[in-house]
C-alpha positions in Angstrom: 111.9 48.8 117.0 108.7 48.3 115.7 106.3 48.7 118.9 108.6 52.1 119.0 107.6 53.1 115.6 103.8 51.8 115.7 103.5 54.7 118.3 104.4 57.1 115.5 102.9 58.4 112.2 102.9 60.7 109.6 106.0 62.5 111.4 109.3 64.1 110.1 112.1 65.6 111.6 112.1 69.7 112.5 115.6 70.3 113.6 118.6 69.1 115.6 120.9 71.2 118.5 123.9 69.5 119.1 125.1 69.6 122.9 128.4 67.6 122.7 130.2 65.4 120.5 133.7 63.7 120.7 135.7 61.8 117.6 138.8 59.7 117.7 139.7 57.3 115.2 137.8 54.5 116.8 134.9 55.7 118.2 132.5 58.8 118.1 129.7 60.0 120.0 126.8 62.9 119.7 124.6 64.0 122.1 121.9 66.4 120.4 118.5 67.3 120.9 115.9 66.0 118.0 112.7 68.1 117.7 110.2 66.4 115.8 106.6 66.4 115.2 104.4 63.4 113.9 100.7 61.8 115.1 101.1 60.0 118.7 99.4 56.7 119.2 95.9 57.0 118.2 95.7 61.3 118.6 94.6 62.8 115.3 96.6 66.3 115.9 100.5 66.6 115.0 102.1 67.1 118.2 105.6 68.4 118.1 108.1 67.0 120.7 111.9 66.5 121.5 114.2 63.7 122.6 117.7 64.0 124.2 119.2 60.8 122.0 123.3 59.8 122.1 124.4 58.1 119.6 127.7 56.2 119.6 129.8 55.3 116.1 132.8 53.1 115.1 134.3 52.8 112.1 133.6 49.6 109.8 135.3 48.9 106.6 135.6 52.7 106.3 132.1 53.8 107.0 130.8 55.0 110.3 128.3 53.6 111.7 125.7 53.4 114.8 126.5 51.0 117.3 124.0 52.4 120.0 121.5 55.0 120.3 119.4 56.0 123.2 116.9 58.2 123.3 114.0 59.4 126.0 111.6 62.5 125.6 112.1 66.0 126.9 108.7 66.5 128.5 108.9 70.5 129.1 110.8 72.5 126.0 114.4 73.7 127.0 117.6 75.0 125.9 120.2 72.3 125.7 122.1 75.0 127.9 119.4 74.3 130.7 120.8 70.5 130.3 124.4 70.7 130.8 125.9 71.4 134.0 129.1 73.1 134.4 
């Protein structure tokens, strides 16, 4: 986590688009596109990028907690409908 965080600085989230979600009393998940911008690596300029992220939640003592998160970059900007197969 420290290494991944060290690759980005001066950043912020600029938007989220939910692709899919599902909730039960014992488990929930969300798949979303996260729009962000930050300085990446040694670059001086702020770069926009999109991550496709999946998070799984479970309730612990009445509070929903993230128990798993995976995110990978989308190298070419795409609308959510382009990554959903029917």
